[in-house]
C-alpha positions in Angstrom: 0.0 0.0 0.0 1.3 3.5 -0.9 0.2 4.7 2.6 2.9 2.4 4.1 5.6 3.9 1.9 8.6 5.4 3.9 11.4 7.5 2.5 14.0 5.4 4.4 13.1 2.5 2.1 14.9 4.4 -0.7 17.6 6.1 1.3 20.4 3.7 0.5 19.4 3.4 -3.2 18.8 7.1 -3.9 20.2 9.4 -1.2 23.5 7.7 -0.3 24.8 7.8 -3.9 23.4 11.4 -4.2 25.5 12.6 -1.3 28.6 10.9 -2.8 27.9 12.2 -6.3 27.5 15.7 -4.9 30.8 15.3 -2.9 32.6 14.2 -6.0 31.3 17.3 -7.9 31.9 19.6 -5.0 35.5 18.6 -4.7 36.1 19.5 -8.3 34.2 22.8 -8.7 36.8 25.0 -6.9 39.8 23.6 -8.8 38.6 23.4 -12.4 39.6 27.0 -13.3 42.8 26.7 -11.2 43.8 23.6 -13.1 43.2 25.3 -16.4 45.4 28.3 -15.3 48.1 25.8 -14.3 48.0 24.5 -17.8 48.6 27.9 -19.3 45.1 29.2 -19.8 44.3 32.9 -19.6 41.7 34.0 -17.0 39.0 34.2 -19.7 39.9 30.8 -21.1 39.8 29.3 -17.6 36.3 30.7 -17.1 35.3 29.2 -20.5 36.7 25.8 -19.5 34.8 26.0 -16.2 31.6 26.7 -18.2 32.2 23.4 -20.1 30.4 21.7 -17.2 27.2 23.3 -18.3 27.9 22.5 -21.9 28.3 18.8 -21.0 25.1 18.9 -19.1 23.2 20.6 -21.9 24.4 18.1 -24.4 23.5 15.1 -22.3 20.1 15.9 -20.9 18.0 14.7 -23.8 20.2 11.6 -24.6 20.0 10.8 -20.8 16.2 10.5 -21.1 16.6 8.1 -24.1 19.2 6.1 -22.2 17.1 5.7 -19.1 14.2 4.6 -21.2 16.2 1.9 -22.9 18.4 0.5 -20.1 16.7 1.7 -16.9 17.6 4.1 -14.2 20.0 1.9 -12.3 22.2 1.1 -15.3 22.1 4.7 -16.3 23.5 5.7 -12.9 26.3 3.2 -13.2 27.1 4.4 -16.7 27.2 8.0 -15.3 29.7 6.9 -12.7 31.9 5.3 -15.3 31.8 8.4 -17.5 32.6 10.7 -14.5 35.6 8.5 -13.6 36.8 8.8 -17.3 36.3 12.6 -17.2 38.3 12.9 -13.9 41.1 10.7 -15.2 41.4 12.8 -18.3 41.6 15.9 -16.2 44.4 14.4 -14.2 46.5 13.9 -17.3 49.0 16.7 -17.4 50.9 16.9 -20.7 52.3 20.4 -20.4 51.0 23.8 -21.3 49.4 25.1 -24.4 46.2 24.7 -26.6 46.2 20.9 -26.9 46.6 20.2 -23.1 43.8 22.7 -22.5 41.6 21.0 -25.1 42.2 17.6 -23.5 41.4 19.0 -20.1 38.3 20.7 -21.4 37.1 17.4 -22.9 37.3 15.9 -19.4 35.3 18.7 -17.9 32.6 18.2 -20.6 32.4 14.5 -19.7 32.0 15.4 -16.0 29.1 17.7 -16.8 27.5 15.0 -19.0 27.8 12.4 -16.3 26.2 14.7 -13.8 23.2 15.2 -16.1 22.8 11.4 -16.7 22.9 10.7 -13.0 20.5 13.5 -12.0 17.9 12.3 -14.5 18.2 8.6 -13.5 17.6 9.4 -9.8 14.8 11.8 -10.6 13.1 9.4 -12.9 13.5 6.5 -10.4 12.0 8.4 -7.5 9.2 9.8 -9.7 8.1 6.3 -10.3 8.5 4.5 -7.0 7.4 7.3 -4.6 3.6 7.9 -4.3 2.4 11.3 -5.4 1.5 12.4 -1.9 5.2 12.1 -0.9 6.8 13.1 -4.1 7.9 16.6 -3.1 9.6 15.3 0.1 11.4 12.6 -1.8 12.7 14.9 -4.5 13.5 17.7 -2.1 15.5 15.3 -0.1 17.3 14.1 -3.3 18.2 17.7 -4.1 19.2 18.4 -0.5 21.4 15.3 -0.4 23.2 16.5 -3.5 23.7 19.9 -1.9 25.1 18.4 1.3 27.6 16.5 -0.8 28.5 19.6 -2.9 28.9 21.6 0.4 31.2 19.1 1.9 33.2 18.4 -1.3 35.4 21.6 -1.2 36.4 20.9 2.4 37.4 17.3 1.6 39.2 18.5 -1.5 41.0 21.2 0.4 42.2 18.7 3.0 43.5 16.4 0.3 45.3 19.3 -1.5 47.4 19.9 1.6 49.1 16.6 0.9 48.8 16.1 -2.9 48.4 19.6 -4.4 45.7 20.3 -6.9 45.4 16.6 -7.9 44.3 15.8 -4.4 40.8 17.2 -5.2 40.6 14.9 -8.1 41.5 11.9 -5.9 38.7 12.8 -3.5 36.3 13.0 -6.5 37.4 9.5 -7.7 37.1 8.0 -4.3 33.6 9.5 -3.8 32.3 8.3 -7.2 33.8 4.8 -6.7 32.0 4.6 -3.3 28.7 5.8 -5.0 29.0 3.1 -7.7 29.7 0.4 -5.1 26.6 1.4 -3.2 24.5 1.3 -6.3 25.9 -2.2 -7.1 25.2 -3.5 -3.7 21.7 -2.0 -3.2 19.3 -3.2 -5.9 16.6 -0.9 -7.1 13.2 -1.4 -5.6 10.7 -3.2 -7.8 9.1 -0.7 -10.1 5.9 -1.7 -12.0 7.0 -2.2 -15.6 3.8 -3.4 -17.2 2.6 0.0 -18.1 6.0 1.1 -19.3 6.4 -2.0 -21.5 2.9 -1.7 -22.9 3.2 2.0 -23.6 4.2 3.2 -27.1 7.7 4.6 -27.5 7.7 8.4 -27.3 10.4 10.2 -29.3 11.8 13.5 -28.3 10.0 15.2 -31.2 6.8 13.5 -30.2 7.2 14.6 -26.6 7.9 18.2 -27.6 4.7 18.2 -29.6 2.7 16.5 -26.9 3.9 18.7 -24.1 4.5 22.0 -26.0 2.0 24.0 -24.0 3.6 22.8 -20.7 7.1 23.7 -21.9 6.0 27.1 -23.2 4.3 28.1 -19.9 5.5 26.3 -16.8 8.8 25.5 -18.5 9.5 29.3 -18.9 9.0 29.7 -15.1 11.5 26.9 -14.5 14.0 28.5 -16.9 13.7 31.8 -15.0 14.1 30.1 -11.6 17.2 28.3 -12.9 18.6 31.6 -14.2 18.5 33.3 -10.8 19.7 30.2 -9.0 22.8 30.0 -11.1 23.5 33.7 -10.8 23.4 33.5 -7.0 26.7 31.5 -7.1 28.4 34.4 -8.8 27.1 37.5 -7.1 28.3 36.9 -3.5 32.0 36.6 -4.4 31.7 39.4 -6.9 30.1 41.8 -4.5 32.5 40.8 -1.7 35.4 41.7 -4.0 33.6 44.9 -5.1 33.4 46.2 -1.5 37.0 45.3 -0.7 36.6 42.1 1.3 39.4 39.5 1.1 38.9 36.3 -0.8 38.9 34.3 2.5 36.1 36.5 3.9 34.1 36.1 0.7 34.5 32.4 0.8 33.4 32.2 4.4 30.3 34.2 3.6 29.6 32.0 0.7 30.0 28.9 2.9 27.6 30.3 5.5 25.0 30.8 2.8 25.6 27.2 1.6 25.0 25.9 5.1 21.7 27.7 5.3 20.8 26.3 1.9 21.6 22.8 2.9 19.6 22.8 6.1 16.2 23.9 4.7 15.3 21.3 2.1 13.2 18.8 4.0 10.6 21.2 5.5 10.0 22.7 2.1 9.2 19.3 0.6 6.7 18.6 3.4 5.0 21.9 2.8 4.7 21.2 -0.9 3.2 17.8 -0.3 0.7 19.1 2.3 -0.4 22.5 0.8 0.7 22.5 -2.8 3.7 23.5 -4.9 2.9 27.2 -5.0 3.4 27.5 -1.3 7.1 26.9 -1.8 7.9 27.8 -5.4 6.6 31.3 -5.2 8.1 32.3 -1.8 11.4 30.8 -2.8 11.7 32.9 -5.9 10.4 36.0 -4.1 13.0 35.6 -1.4 15.7 35.0 -3.9 14.8 38.2 -5.8 14.6 40.1 -2.6 18.1 38.9 -1.5 19.5 40.2 -4.8 18.0 43.6 -4.2 19.4 43.7 -0.7 23.0 43.0 -1.8 23.9 46.4 -3.4 23.1 48.0 -0.1 25.6 45.8 1.7 28.7 47.9 2.4 30.5 45.5 4.7 30.8 41.8 5.7 27.9 41.8 8.2 25.2 43.0 5.8 26.6 40.9 3.0 26.4 37.9 5.2 22.7 38.7 6.0 21.9 39.1 2.3 23.8 35.8 1.5 21.9 33.9 4.2 18.6 35.2 2.9 19.7 34.0 -0.5 20.6 30.6 0.9 17.3 30.3 2.6 15.4 31.2 -0.6 17.3 28.7 -2.6 17.1 26.0 0.1 13.4 26.1 0.5 13.1 25.6 -3.2 15.2 22.4 -3.1 13.7 19.9 -5.5 11.0 22.2 -6.9 12.3 21.8 -10.5 12.4 18.0 -10.2 9.0 17.9 -8.4 7.2 20.0 -11.0 8.8 18.1 -13.8 7.5 14.8 -12.3 4.1 16.4 -11.7 3.5 17.2 -15.3 5.2 14.1 -16.8 3.0 11.9 -18.9 2.8 8.2 -17.9 4.4 7.1 -21.2 7.9 8.5 -22.0 8.6 10.0 -18.5 12.4 9.9 -18.9 12.2 11.6 -22.3 10.0 14.3 -20.8 12.4 14.8 -17.9 15.4 15.1 -20.3 13.6 18.0 -22.0 12.6 19.5 -18.7 16.2 19.4 -17.4 17.3 21.0 -20.7 15.0 23.9 -20.1 16.5 24.3 -16.6 20.1 24.1 -17.9 19.3 26.8 -20.5 18.2 29.0 -17.6 21.5 28.3 -15.9 23.3 29.7 -18.9 21.0 32.7 -19.4 21.3 33.9 -15.8 25.0 34.8 -15.8 24.5 36.4 -19.2 21.9 38.8 -17.8 24.2 39.7 -14.9 27.1 40.3 -17.3 25.1 42.4 -19.8 23.4 44.6 -17.1 26.8 45.0 -15.3 28.5 46.1 -18.5 25.7 48.7 -19.1 25.2 50.1 -15.7 27.6 48.6 -13.1 27.7 45.7 -10.8 25.0 47.0 -8.4 22.5 47.5 -11.2 23.4 44.1 -12.7 22.7 42.4 -9.4 19.4 44.3 -9.1 18.4 43.3 -12.7 19.1 39.7 -11.8 16.9 40.1 -8.8 14.0 41.1 -11.1 14.4 37.7 -12.8 13.4 36.2 -9.5 10.2 38.2 -9.4 9.4 37.3 -13.0 9.9 33.6 -12.0 7.5 34.0 -9.1 4.8 35.4 -11.4 5.3 32.7 -14.0 5.2 29.9 -11.4 2.1 31.4 -9.6 0.3 31.5 -12.9 1.3 28.2 -14.4 1.8 25.7 -11.6 -1.1 23.3 -11.9 -3.7 23.9 -9.1 -4.4 21.1 -6.7 -7.5 19.2 -7.3 
């Protein structure tokens, strides 16, 4: 009976690997640009190589849906682990300085981004099927929160390893975490998922899904794109504004870490609210709080006020944990769910690319404070779109 379902029944299969995947990714994020610089990249080239994570994710979202449909979520996750290991090993290869070493390194970063996309879709699709609808938001919020906890811990683990092994230490931590995640997936079999309906349903192509769900993608999908845009921008504005007001990199990093801790601690209550009262009760406040935090930041002239703004930002992002995955599962058709989720994640990733571009363009035109404020308005636009287009509870 679905009334007897408990989240702990999927903890080992879903959340344990999620923490480890997140830790693997978190260990790498701070060192990708540094490794590129070490191989002779300019600052702009290093930033471009770091952006290759997003390129890999964009390229893999839709194929990930096809893969999960054909081989299943568990095998997709194991394949993601193998691709991530390959990407990290390529990044560890140091063949000197120059264009070709940078190209090789960039290809490894692309593979890491692609692996993350495949893993994310596999876990999202799995939980969307095995968790009853009345607990879906809690399950997916916990999944998102588990990943965030891993990403939060990853830089600390990487920093500890780098004290003994230099920059490669972060990559060793990533390899160890992904190996542990794969071992956990191998040892803990997936729960039985009803497959009769999936087997009997006609195969839905990506083009067919786009046609079938075009209204959803053009309405609610736009809200998800805007939400993803401001979420991605928040990772940039704290260190940028900290540097702008003359704070040291160490102080900026501490403030960013405090915001990350607030973010990681608020995911489960949000999922419970969504399940009990509806998705709007979290999606709209989350985007409004995010937008407000951006508008607060230009008024922060020192570390104390910036910390407050960053904590508000972390709270807004944290309470929205899992909202993109939850809404994607809510509007997924019974046939072709992984294909739909691949397209859904593609919309979210497009937003992650658009957000920093809005910040960059507005900053170039009117300065950093105006750029941050303009990015905050994206949050209010997301709130309006989500309020209008999130399906109402029956």
